[in-house]
HTML snippet that shows the backbone in 3Dmol.js (N, CA, C, O; Angstrom):
<script src="https://3Dmol.org/build/3Dmol-min.js"></script>
<div id="view" style="width:600px;height:400px;position:relative"></div>
<script>
const pdb = `
ATOM      1  N   MET A   1     121.251  98.666 173.229  1.00  0.00           N
ATOM      2  CA  MET A   1     122.625  98.708 172.761  1.00  0.00           C
ATOM      3  C   MET A   1     122.661  99.163 171.305  1.00  0.00           C
ATOM      4  O   MET A   1     121.879  98.689 170.480  1.00  0.00           O
ATOM      5  N   ALA A   2     123.556 100.067 170.999  1.00  0.00           N
ATOM      6  CA  ALA A   2     123.634 100.622 169.641  1.00  0.00           C
ATOM      7  C   ALA A   2     124.642  99.846 168.802  1.00  0.00           C
ATOM      8  O   ALA A   2     125.801 100.242 168.681  1.00  0.00           O
ATOM      9  N   HIS A   3     124.186  98.729 168.221  1.00  0.00           N
ATOM     10  CA  HIS A   3     125.044  97.927 167.332  1.00  0.00           C
ATOM     11  C   HIS A   3     124.445  97.934 165.935  1.00  0.00           C
ATOM     12  O   HIS A   3     123.227  97.875 165.765  1.00  0.00           O
ATOM     13  N   THR A   4     125.322  98.008 164.933  1.00  0.00           N
ATOM     14  CA  THR A   4     124.847  97.977 163.547  1.00  0.00           C
ATOM     15  C   THR A   4     124.903  96.542 163.047  1.00  0.00           C
ATOM     16  O   THR A   4     125.920  95.862 163.187  1.00  0.00           O
ATOM     17  N   LYS A   5     123.791  96.088 162.459  1.00  0.00           N
ATOM     18  CA  LYS A   5     123.765  94.742 161.884  1.00  0.00           C
ATOM     19  C   LYS A   5     124.567  94.723 160.575  1.00  0.00           C
ATOM     20  O   LYS A   5     124.874  95.769 160.003  1.00  0.00           O
ATOM     21  N   ALA A   6     124.893  93.523 160.123  1.00  0.00           N
ATOM     22  CA  ALA A   6     125.631  93.383 158.864  1.00  0.00           C
ATOM     23  C   ALA A   6     124.805  93.933 157.705  1.00  0.00           C
ATOM     24  O   ALA A   6     123.598  93.701 157.638  1.00  0.00           O
ATOM     25  N   GLN A   7     125.443  94.654 156.800  1.00  0.00           N
ATOM     26  CA  GLN A   7     124.763  95.272 155.670  1.00  0.00           C
ATOM     27  C   GLN A   7     124.988  94.468 154.394  1.00  0.00           C
ATOM     28  O   GLN A   7     125.991  93.767 154.259  1.00  0.00           O
ATOM     29  N   LYS A   8     124.046  94.576 153.461  1.00  0.00           N
ATOM     30  CA  LYS A   8     124.206  93.953 152.155  1.00  0.00           C
ATOM     31  C   LYS A   8     125.203  94.765 151.322  1.00  0.00           C
ATOM     32  O   LYS A   8     125.470  95.932 151.610  1.00  0.00           O
ATOM     33  N   ALA A   9     125.742  94.127 150.291  1.00  0.00           N
ATOM     34  CA  ALA A   9     126.624  94.844 149.361  1.00  0.00           C
ATOM     35  C   ALA A   9     125.794  95.833 148.539  1.00  0.00           C
ATOM     36  O   ALA A   9     124.593  95.643 148.349  1.00  0.00           O
ATOM     37  N   VAL A  10     126.440  96.870 148.063  1.00  0.00           N
ATOM     38  CA  VAL A  10     125.756  97.885 147.260  1.00  0.00           C
ATOM     39  C   VAL A  10     125.325  97.257 145.940  1.00  0.00           C
ATOM     40  O   VAL A  10     126.105  96.561 145.291  1.00  0.00           O
ATOM     41  N   LYS A  11     124.092  97.505 145.553  1.00  0.00           N
ATOM     42  CA  LYS A  11     123.515  96.832 144.392  1.00  0.00           C
ATOM     43  C   LYS A  11     124.069  97.356 143.063  1.00  0.00           C
ATOM     44  O   LYS A  11     124.435  96.563 142.196  1.00  0.00           O
ATOM     45  N   GLY A  12     124.134  98.663 142.897  1.00  0.00           N
ATOM     46  CA  GLY A  12     124.492  99.251 141.602  1.00  0.00           C
ATOM     47  C   GLY A  12     125.956  99.603 141.473  1.00  0.00           C
ATOM     48  O   GLY A  12     126.280 100.667 140.946  1.00  0.00           O
ATOM     49  N   ASN A  13     126.850  98.753 141.933  1.00  0.00           N
ATOM     50  CA  ASN A  13     128.275  99.094 141.934  1.00  0.00           C
ATOM     51  C   ASN A  13     129.072  98.207 140.980  1.00  0.00           C
ATOM     52  O   ASN A  13     130.283  98.056 141.142  1.00  0.00           O
ATOM     53  N   ARG A  14     128.394  97.615 139.978  1.00  0.00           N
ATOM     54  CA  ARG A  14     129.099  96.735 139.043  1.00  0.00           C
ATOM     55  C   ARG A  14     129.595  97.531 137.848  1.00  0.00           C
ATOM     56  O   ARG A  14     129.015  98.555 137.486  1.00  0.00           O
ATOM     57  N   ASP A  15     130.676  97.052 137.237  1.00  0.00           N
ATOM     58  CA  ASP A  15     131.250  97.684 136.063  1.00  0.00           C
ATOM     59  C   ASP A  15     131.098  96.737 134.887  1.00  0.00           C
ATOM     60  O   ASP A  15     131.016  95.523 135.074  1.00  0.00           O
ATOM     61  N   SER A  16     131.061  97.277 133.682  1.00  0.00           N
ATOM     62  CA  SER A  16     130.949  96.429 132.491  1.00  0.00           C
ATOM     63  C   SER A  16     132.316  95.856 132.128  1.00  0.00           C
ATOM     64  O   SER A  16     133.353  96.388 132.524  1.00  0.00           O
ATOM     65  N   GLN A  17     132.298  94.764 131.370  1.00  0.00           N
ATOM     66  CA  GLN A  17     133.550  94.160 130.924  1.00  0.00           C
ATOM     67  C   GLN A  17     134.238  95.081 129.925  1.00  0.00           C
ATOM     68  O   GLN A  17     133.574  95.755 129.137  1.00  0.00           O
ATOM     69  N   SER A  18     135.578  95.110 129.958  1.00  0.00           N
ATOM     70  CA  SER A  18     136.306  95.923 128.995  1.00  0.00           C
ATOM     71  C   SER A  18     136.152  95.315 127.610  1.00  0.00           C
ATOM     72  O   SER A  18     136.064  94.094 127.477  1.00  0.00           O
ATOM     73  N   LYS A  19     136.118  96.146 126.582  1.00  0.00           N
ATOM     74  CA  LYS A  19     135.849  95.686 125.220  1.00  0.00           C
ATOM     75  C   LYS A  19     137.126  95.414 124.420  1.00  0.00           C
ATOM     76  O   LYS A  19     137.045  95.046 123.248  1.00  0.00           O
ATOM     77  N   ARG A  20     138.268  95.583 125.013  1.00  0.00           N
ATOM     78  CA  ARG A  20     139.569  95.295 124.389  1.00  0.00           C
ATOM     79  C   ARG A  20     139.748  96.025 123.067  1.00  0.00           C
ATOM     80  O   ARG A  20     140.151  95.436 122.064  1.00  0.00           O
ATOM     81  N   LEU A  21     139.441  97.320 123.083  1.00  0.00           N
ATOM     82  CA  LEU A  21     139.588  98.140 121.889  1.00  0.00           C
ATOM     83  C   LEU A  21     141.016  98.641 121.780  1.00  0.00           C
ATOM     84  O   LEU A  21     141.769  98.605 122.754  1.00  0.00           O
ATOM     85  N   GLY A  22     141.389  99.110 120.592  1.00  0.00           N
ATOM     86  CA  GLY A  22     142.693  99.728 120.407  1.00  0.00           C
ATOM     87  C   GLY A  22     143.474  99.113 119.265  1.00  0.00           C
ATOM     88  O   GLY A  22     142.982  98.250 118.538  1.00  0.00           O
ATOM     89  N   ILE A  23     144.713  99.582 119.126  1.00  0.00           N
ATOM     90  CA  ILE A  23     145.596  99.122 118.061  1.00  0.00           C
ATOM     91  C   ILE A  23     146.193  97.782 118.477  1.00  0.00           C
ATOM     92  O   ILE A  23     146.772  97.660 119.556  1.00  0.00           O
ATOM     93  N   LYS A  24     146.049  96.779 117.611  1.00  0.00           N
ATOM     94  CA  LYS A  24     146.565  95.435 117.888  1.00  0.00           C
ATOM     95  C   LYS A  24     147.899  95.190 117.191  1.00  0.00           C
ATOM     96  O   LYS A  24     148.729  94.428 117.688  1.00  0.00           O
ATOM     97  N   VAL A  25     148.109  95.836 116.038  1.00  0.00           N
ATOM     98  CA  VAL A  25     149.357  95.702 115.291  1.00  0.00           C
ATOM     99  C   VAL A  25     149.830  97.113 114.964  1.00  0.00           C
ATOM    100  O   VAL A  25     149.065  97.913 114.426  1.00  0.00           O
ATOM    101  N   TYR A  26     151.080  97.423 115.284  1.00  0.00           N
ATOM    102  CA  TYR A  26     151.608  98.774 115.103  1.00  0.00           C
ATOM    103  C   TYR A  26     152.339  98.913 113.770  1.00  0.00           C
ATOM    104  O   TYR A  26     152.617  97.919 113.099  1.00  0.00           O
ATOM    105  N   GLY A  27     152.645 100.152 113.394  1.00  0.00           N
ATOM    106  CA  GLY A  27     153.321 100.438 112.136  1.00  0.00           C
ATOM    107  C   GLY A  27     154.667  99.733 112.058  1.00  0.00           C
ATOM    108  O   GLY A  27     155.430  99.717 113.024  1.00  0.00           O
ATOM    109  N   GLY A  28     154.952  99.147 110.890  1.00  0.00           N
ATOM    110  CA  GLY A  28     156.218  98.443 110.694  1.00  0.00           C
ATOM    111  C   GLY A  28     156.144  96.962 111.021  1.00  0.00           C
ATOM    112  O   GLY A  28     157.076  96.217 110.718  1.00  0.00           O
ATOM    113  N   GLN A  29     155.052  96.522 111.635  1.00  0.00           N
ATOM    114  CA  GLN A  29     154.902  95.102 111.961  1.00  0.00           C
ATOM    115  C   GLN A  29     154.265  94.359 110.791  1.00  0.00           C
ATOM    116  O   GLN A  29     153.477  94.926 110.034  1.00  0.00           O
ATOM    117  N   LYS A  30     154.620  93.077 110.655  1.00  0.00           N
ATOM    118  CA  LYS A  30     154.094  92.249 109.569  1.00  0.00           C
ATOM    119  C   LYS A  30     152.728  91.690 109.928  1.00  0.00           C
ATOM    120  O   LYS A  30     152.457  91.364 111.084  1.00  0.00           O
ATOM    121  N   VAL A  31     151.855  91.581 108.898  1.00  0.00           N
ATOM    122  CA  VAL A  31     150.538  90.980 109.082  1.00  0.00           C
ATOM    123  C   VAL A  31     150.261  89.988 107.958  1.00  0.00           C
ATOM    124  O   VAL A  31     150.871  90.041 106.890  1.00  0.00           O
ATOM    125  N   ARG A  32     149.324  89.084 108.231  1.00  0.00           N
ATOM    126  CA  ARG A  32     148.848  88.131 107.236  1.00  0.00           C
ATOM    127  C   ARG A  32     147.377  88.431 106.974  1.00  0.00           C
ATOM    128  O   ARG A  32     146.738  89.100 107.786  1.00  0.00           O
ATOM    129  N   PRO A  33     146.823  87.951 105.858  1.00  0.00           N
ATOM    130  CA  PRO A  33     145.411  88.213 105.579  1.00  0.00           C
ATOM    131  C   PRO A  33     144.502  87.722 106.707  1.00  0.00           C
ATOM    132  O   PRO A  33     144.645  86.598 107.188  1.00  0.00           O
ATOM    133  N   GLY A  34     143.566  88.580 107.122  1.00  0.00           N
ATOM    134  CA  GLY A  34     142.643  88.232 108.194  1.00  0.00           C
ATOM    135  C   GLY A  34     143.065  88.716 109.562  1.00  0.00           C
ATOM    136  O   GLY A  34     142.269  88.674 110.500  1.00  0.00           O
ATOM    137  N   ASN A  35     144.305  89.178 109.703  1.00  0.00           N
ATOM    138  CA  ASN A  35     144.762  89.688 111.005  1.00  0.00           C
ATOM    139  C   ASN A  35     144.041  90.990 111.352  1.00  0.00           C
ATOM    140  O   ASN A  35     143.858  91.855 110.496  1.00  0.00           O
ATOM    141  N   VAL A  36     143.635  91.119 112.615  1.00  0.00           N
ATOM    142  CA  VAL A  36     143.005  92.352 113.090  1.00  0.00           C
ATOM    143  C   VAL A  36     144.103  93.366 113.375  1.00  0.00           C
ATOM    144  O   VAL A  36     145.046  93.083 114.114  1.00  0.00           O
ATOM    145  N   ILE A  37     143.972  94.557 112.780  1.00  0.00           N
ATOM    146  CA  ILE A  37     144.966  95.617 112.999  1.00  0.00           C
ATOM    147  C   ILE A  37     144.476  96.562 114.091  1.00  0.00           C
ATOM    148  O   ILE A  37     145.234  96.909 114.997  1.00  0.00           O
ATOM    149  N   ILE A  38     143.201  96.983 114.009  1.00  0.00           N
ATOM    150  CA  ILE A  38     142.636  97.917 114.994  1.00  0.00           C
ATOM    151  C   ILE A  38     141.206  97.503 115.328  1.00  0.00           C
ATOM    152  O   ILE A  38     140.437  97.130 114.442  1.00  0.00           O
ATOM    153  N   ARG A  39     140.859  97.571 116.610  1.00  0.00           N
ATOM    154  CA  ARG A  39     139.465  97.459 117.047  1.00  0.00           C
ATOM    155  C   ARG A  39     139.069  98.835 117.557  1.00  0.00           C
ATOM    156  O   ARG A  39     139.757  99.418 118.394  1.00  0.00           O
ATOM    157  N   GLN A  40     137.942  99.358 117.041  1.00  0.00           N
ATOM    158  CA  GLN A  40     137.544 100.721 117.384  1.00  0.00           C
ATOM    159  C   GLN A  40     136.036 100.871 117.376  1.00  0.00           C
ATOM    160  O   GLN A  40     135.323 100.045 116.804  1.00  0.00           O
ATOM    161  N   ARG A  41     135.554 101.921 118.009  1.00  0.00           N
ATOM    162  CA  ARG A  41     134.139 102.298 117.967  1.00  0.00           C
ATOM    163  C   ARG A  41     134.047 103.535 117.077  1.00  0.00           C
ATOM    164  O   ARG A  41     134.551 104.598 117.438  1.00  0.00           O
ATOM    165  N   GLY A  42     133.411 103.404 115.927  1.00  0.00           N
ATOM    166  CA  GLY A  42     133.393 104.503 114.962  1.00  0.00           C
ATOM    167  C   GLY A  42     134.690 104.488 114.163  1.00  0.00           C
ATOM    168  O   GLY A  42     135.635 103.782 114.515  1.00  0.00           O
ATOM    169  N   SER A  43     134.730 105.264 113.092  1.00  0.00           N
ATOM    170  CA  SER A  43     135.918 105.222 112.227  1.00  0.00           C
ATOM    171  C   SER A  43     136.925 106.288 112.633  1.00  0.00           C
ATOM    172  O   SER A  43     137.051 107.315 111.966  1.00  0.00           O
ATOM    173  N   GLN A  44     137.638 106.047 113.720  1.00  0.00           N
ATOM    174  CA  GLN A  44     138.721 106.940 114.121  1.00  0.00           C
ATOM    175  C   GLN A  44     139.873 106.796 113.140  1.00  0.00           C
ATOM    176  O   GLN A  44     140.538 107.774 112.796  1.00  0.00           O
ATOM    177  N   PHE A  45     140.104 105.554 112.690  1.00  0.00           N
ATOM    178  CA  PHE A  45     141.077 105.263 111.646  1.00  0.00           C
ATOM    179  C   PHE A  45     140.306 104.781 110.428  1.00  0.00           C
ATOM    180  O   PHE A  45     139.326 104.048 110.566  1.00  0.00           O
ATOM    181  N   ASN A  46     140.736 105.184 109.236  1.00  0.00           N
ATOM    182  CA  ASN A  46     140.102 104.759 107.996  1.00  0.00           C
ATOM    183  C   ASN A  46     140.929 103.662 107.348  1.00  0.00           C
ATOM    184  O   ASN A  46     142.144 103.601 107.535  1.00  0.00           O
ATOM    185  N   ALA A  47     140.275 102.797 106.588  1.00  0.00           N
ATOM    186  CA  ALA A  47     140.960 101.695 105.920  1.00  0.00           C
ATOM    187  C   ALA A  47     141.589 102.196 104.622  1.00  0.00           C
ATOM    188  O   ALA A  47     140.908 102.767 103.770  1.00  0.00           O
ATOM    189  N   GLY A  48     142.896 101.974 104.483  1.00  0.00           N
ATOM    190  CA  GLY A  48     143.604 102.328 103.257  1.00  0.00           C
ATOM    191  C   GLY A  48     143.791 101.089 102.392  1.00  0.00           C
ATOM    192  O   GLY A  48     143.122 100.078 102.607  1.00  0.00           O
ATOM    193  N   PRO A  49     144.698 101.157 101.411  1.00  0.00           N
ATOM    194  CA  PRO A  49     144.946 100.006 100.532  1.00  0.00           C
ATOM    195  C   PRO A  49     145.412  98.780 101.321  1.00  0.00           C
ATOM    196  O   PRO A  49     146.247  98.888 102.220  1.00  0.00           O
ATOM    197  N   GLY A  50     144.868  97.626 100.976  1.00  0.00           N
ATOM    198  CA  GLY A  50     145.270  96.378 101.621  1.00  0.00           C
ATOM    199  C   GLY A  50     144.559  96.090 102.929  1.00  0.00           C
ATOM    200  O   GLY A  50     144.898  95.135 103.628  1.00  0.00           O
ATOM    201  N   THR A  51     143.555  96.929 103.272  1.00  0.00           N
ATOM    202  CA  THR A  51     142.809  96.716 104.518  1.00  0.00           C
ATOM    203  C   THR A  51     141.313  96.794 104.255  1.00  0.00           C
ATOM    204  O   THR A  51     140.874  97.250 103.200  1.00  0.00           O
ATOM    205  N   LEU A  52     140.536  96.336 105.241  1.00  0.00           N
ATOM    206  CA  LEU A  52     139.080  96.305 105.129  1.00  0.00           C
ATOM    207  C   LEU A  52     138.492  96.863 106.409  1.00  0.00           C
ATOM    208  O   LEU A  52     138.948  96.532 107.503  1.00  0.00           O
ATOM    209  N   LEU A  53     137.470  97.719 106.275  1.00  0.00           N
ATOM    210  CA  LEU A  53     136.741  98.239 107.430  1.00  0.00           C
ATOM    211  C   LEU A  53     135.479  97.406 107.591  1.00  0.00           C
ATOM    212  O   LEU A  53     134.582  97.477 106.751  1.00  0.00           O
ATOM    213  N   SER A  54     135.396  96.615 108.662  1.00  0.00           N
ATOM    214  CA  SER A  54     134.263  95.704 108.844  1.00  0.00           C
ATOM    215  C   SER A  54     133.062  96.437 109.447  1.00  0.00           C
ATOM    216  O   SER A  54     133.131  97.631 109.739  1.00  0.00           O
ATOM    217  N   ARG A  55     131.960  95.698 109.628  1.00  0.00           N
ATOM    218  CA  ARG A  55     130.708  96.286 110.128  1.00  0.00           C
ATOM    219  C   ARG A  55     130.866  96.959 111.483  1.00  0.00           C
ATOM    220  O   ARG A  55     130.238  97.985 111.742  1.00  0.00           O
ATOM    221  N   ASP A  56     131.702  96.388 112.352  1.00  0.00           N
ATOM    222  CA  ASP A  56     131.890  96.977 113.687  1.00  0.00           C
ATOM    223  C   ASP A  56     133.121  97.893 113.734  1.00  0.00           C
ATOM    224  O   ASP A  56     133.664  98.154 114.807  1.00  0.00           O
ATOM    225  N   PHE A  57     133.554  98.377 112.564  1.00  0.00           N
ATOM    226  CA  PHE A  57     134.647  99.335 112.397  1.00  0.00           C
ATOM    227  C   PHE A  57     136.027  98.753 112.697  1.00  0.00           C
ATOM    228  O   PHE A  57     136.992  99.505 112.831  1.00  0.00           O
ATOM    229  N   THR A  58     136.136  97.428 112.803  1.00  0.00           N
ATOM    230  CA  THR A  58     137.438  96.782 112.962  1.00  0.00           C
ATOM    231  C   THR A  58     138.181  96.857 111.635  1.00  0.00           C
ATOM    232  O   THR A  58     137.594  96.625 110.578  1.00  0.00           O
ATOM    233  N   ILE A  59     139.461  97.178 111.686  1.00  0.00           N
ATOM    234  CA  ILE A  59     140.266  97.207 110.461  1.00  0.00           C
ATOM    235  C   ILE A  59     141.059  95.907 110.381  1.00  0.00           C
ATOM    236  O   ILE A  59     141.782  95.540 111.308  1.00  0.00           O
ATOM    237  N   ILE A  60     140.903  95.215 109.240  1.00  0.00           N
ATOM    238  CA  ILE A  60     141.473  93.881 109.039  1.00  0.00           C
ATOM    239  C   ILE A  60     142.394  93.906 107.831  1.00  0.00           C
ATOM    240  O   ILE A  60     142.115  94.594 106.850  1.00  0.00           O
ATOM    241  N   ALA A  61     143.497  93.157 107.897  1.00  0.00           N
ATOM    242  CA  ALA A  61     144.433  93.058 106.767  1.00  0.00           C
ATOM    243  C   ALA A  61     143.832  92.165 105.683  1.00  0.00           C
ATOM    244  O   ALA A  61     143.272  91.110 105.982  1.00  0.00           O
ATOM    245  N   LEU A  62     143.949  92.591 104.420  1.00  0.00           N
ATOM    246  CA  LEU A  62     143.464  91.798 103.289  1.00  0.00           C
ATOM    247  C   LEU A  62     144.594  91.044 102.596  1.00  0.00           C
ATOM    248  O   LEU A  62     144.352  90.074 101.877  1.00  0.00           O
ATOM    249  N   LYS A  63     145.828  91.491 102.815  1.00  0.00           N
ATOM    250  CA  LYS A  63     146.961  90.824 102.177  1.00  0.00           C
ATOM    251  C   LYS A  63     148.149  90.786 103.136  1.00  0.00           C
ATOM    252  O   LYS A  63     148.158  91.457 104.168  1.00  0.00           O
ATOM    253  N   GLU A  64     149.123  90.007 102.780  1.00  0.00           N
ATOM    254  CA  GLU A  64     150.333  89.895 103.596  1.00  0.00           C
ATOM    255  C   GLU A  64     151.211  91.111 103.338  1.00  0.00           C
ATOM    256  O   GLU A  64     151.341  91.554 102.197  1.00  0.00           O
ATOM    257  N   GLY A  65     151.813  91.650 104.393  1.00  0.00           N
ATOM    258  CA  GLY A  65     152.677  92.808 104.222  1.00  0.00           C
ATOM    259  C   GLY A  65     152.983  93.487 105.541  1.00  0.00           C
ATOM    260  O   GLY A  65     152.894  92.881 106.609  1.00  0.00           O
ATOM    261  N   VAL A  66     153.348  94.760 105.447  1.00  0.00           N
ATOM    262  CA  VAL A  66     153.752  95.559 106.607  1.00  0.00           C
ATOM    263  C   VAL A  66     152.732  96.671 106.828  1.00  0.00           C
ATOM    264  O   VAL A  66     152.306  97.329 105.878  1.00  0.00           O
ATOM    265  N   VAL A  67     152.345  96.876 108.073  1.00  0.00           N
ATOM    266  CA  VAL A  67     151.345  97.898 108.423  1.00  0.00           C
ATOM    267  C   VAL A  67     151.973  99.281 108.372  1.00  0.00           C
ATOM    268  O   VAL A  67     153.106  99.487 108.808  1.00  0.00           O
ATOM    269  N   LYS A  68     151.203 100.234 107.824  1.00  0.00           N
ATOM    270  CA  LYS A  68     151.674 101.624 107.731  1.00  0.00           C
ATOM    271  C   LYS A  68     150.543 102.551 108.159  1.00  0.00           C
ATOM    272  O   LYS A  68     149.405 102.375 107.723  1.00  0.00           O
ATOM    273  N   PHE A  69     150.839 103.532 109.004  1.00  0.00           N
ATOM    274  CA  PHE A  69     149.869 104.534 109.446  1.00  0.00           C
ATOM    275  C   PHE A  69     150.181 105.855 108.750  1.00  0.00           C
ATOM    276  O   PHE A  69     151.336 106.279 108.704  1.00  0.00           O
ATOM    277  N   ASP A  70     149.133 106.518 108.201  1.00  0.00           N
ATOM    278  CA  ASP A  70     149.299 107.783 107.472  1.00  0.00           C
ATOM    279  C   ASP A  70     148.311 108.817 107.973  1.00  0.00           C
ATOM    280  O   ASP A  70     147.249 108.479 108.495  1.00  0.00           O
ATOM    281  N   ASN A  71     148.679 110.099 107.807  1.00  0.00           N
ATOM    282  CA  ASN A  71     147.758 111.219 108.015  1.00  0.00           C
ATOM    283  C   ASN A  71     147.610 111.946 106.688  1.00  0.00           C
ATOM    284  O   ASN A  71     148.564 112.536 106.182  1.00  0.00           O
ATOM    285  N   LYS A  72     146.399 111.898 106.126  1.00  0.00           N
ATOM    286  CA  LYS A  72     146.145 112.589 104.865  1.00  0.00           C
ATOM    287  C   LYS A  72     144.990 113.553 105.066  1.00  0.00           C
ATOM    288  O   LYS A  72     143.878 113.133 105.384  1.00  0.00           O
ATOM    289  N   ARG A  73     145.244 114.841 104.884  1.00  0.00           N
ATOM    290  CA  ARG A  73     144.226 115.886 105.037  1.00  0.00           C
ATOM    291  C   ARG A  73     143.478 115.778 106.356  1.00  0.00           C
ATOM    292  O   ARG A  73     142.256 115.923 106.390  1.00  0.00           O
ATOM    293  N   GLY A  74     144.188 115.530 107.425  1.00  0.00           N
ATOM    294  CA  GLY A  74     143.574 115.479 108.753  1.00  0.00           C
ATOM    295  C   GLY A  74     142.875 114.170 109.072  1.00  0.00           C
ATOM    296  O   GLY A  74     142.313 114.026 110.157  1.00  0.00           O
ATOM    297  N   GLU A  75     142.896 113.208 108.150  1.00  0.00           N
ATOM    298  CA  GLU A  75     142.287 111.898 108.371  1.00  0.00           C
ATOM    299  C   GLU A  75     143.380 110.868 108.612  1.00  0.00           C
ATOM    300  O   GLU A  75     144.428 110.916 107.968  1.00  0.00           O
ATOM    301  N   LYS A  76     143.150 109.942 109.528  1.00  0.00           N
ATOM    302  CA  LYS A  76     144.117 108.886 109.814  1.00  0.00           C
ATOM    303  C   LYS A  76     143.792 107.654 108.983  1.00  0.00           C
ATOM    304  O   LYS A  76     142.651 107.193 108.977  1.00  0.00           O
ATOM    305  N   TYR A  77     144.780 107.118 108.284  1.00  0.00           N
ATOM    306  CA  TYR A  77     144.605 105.946 107.436  1.00  0.00           C
ATOM    307  C   TYR A  77     145.567 104.846 107.851  1.00  0.00           C
ATOM    308  O   TYR A  77     146.685 105.117 108.291  1.00  0.00           O
ATOM    309  N   VAL A  78     145.122 103.599 107.708  1.00  0.00           N
ATOM    310  CA  VAL A  78     145.955 102.426 107.955  1.00  0.00           C
ATOM    311  C   VAL A  78     146.002 101.644 106.653  1.00  0.00           C
ATOM    312  O   VAL A  78     144.967 101.396 106.034  1.00  0.00           O
ATOM    313  N   SER A  79     147.207 101.255 106.237  1.00  0.00           N
ATOM    314  CA  SER A  79     147.334 100.481 105.007  1.00  0.00           C
ATOM    315  C   SER A  79     148.321  99.338 105.218  1.00  0.00           C
ATOM    316  O   SER A  79     149.105  99.340 106.167  1.00  0.00           O
ATOM    317  N   VAL A  80     148.266  98.366 104.315  1.00  0.00           N
ATOM    318  CA  VAL A  80     149.196  97.237 104.322  1.00  0.00           C
ATOM    319  C   VAL A  80     149.861  97.209 102.964  1.00  0.00           C
ATOM    320  O   VAL A  80     149.189  97.183 101.933  1.00  0.00           O
ATOM    321  N   SER A  81     151.197  97.214 102.965  1.00  0.00           N
ATOM    322  CA  SER A  81     151.920  97.163 101.686  1.00  0.00           C
ATOM    323  C   SER A  81     153.045  96.159 101.738  1.00  0.00           C
ATOM    324  O   SER A  81     153.760  95.981 100.752  1.00  0.00           O
TER     325      SER A  81
END
`;
const viewer = $3Dmol.createViewer("view");
viewer.addModel(pdb, "pdb");
viewer.setStyle({}, {cartoon: {color: "spectrum"}});
viewer.zoomTo();
viewer.render();
</script>
């Protein structure tokens, strides 16, 4: 009799966990010191006045204020004022 036995699940079909990257606070929104503005891989956005670029390229607010996104000479900057 031609019957197929039960098969195991495919071994290499797992996906990695999402890293939750992206913009967390948009332009015009208020932030407090220590708030994460952007999580990124590499410096797609550069840190402007009032922000800090951490070791893993996360941009963090250094002071209380409003987030502003700028384009200067083809570079993207995030600042808090």
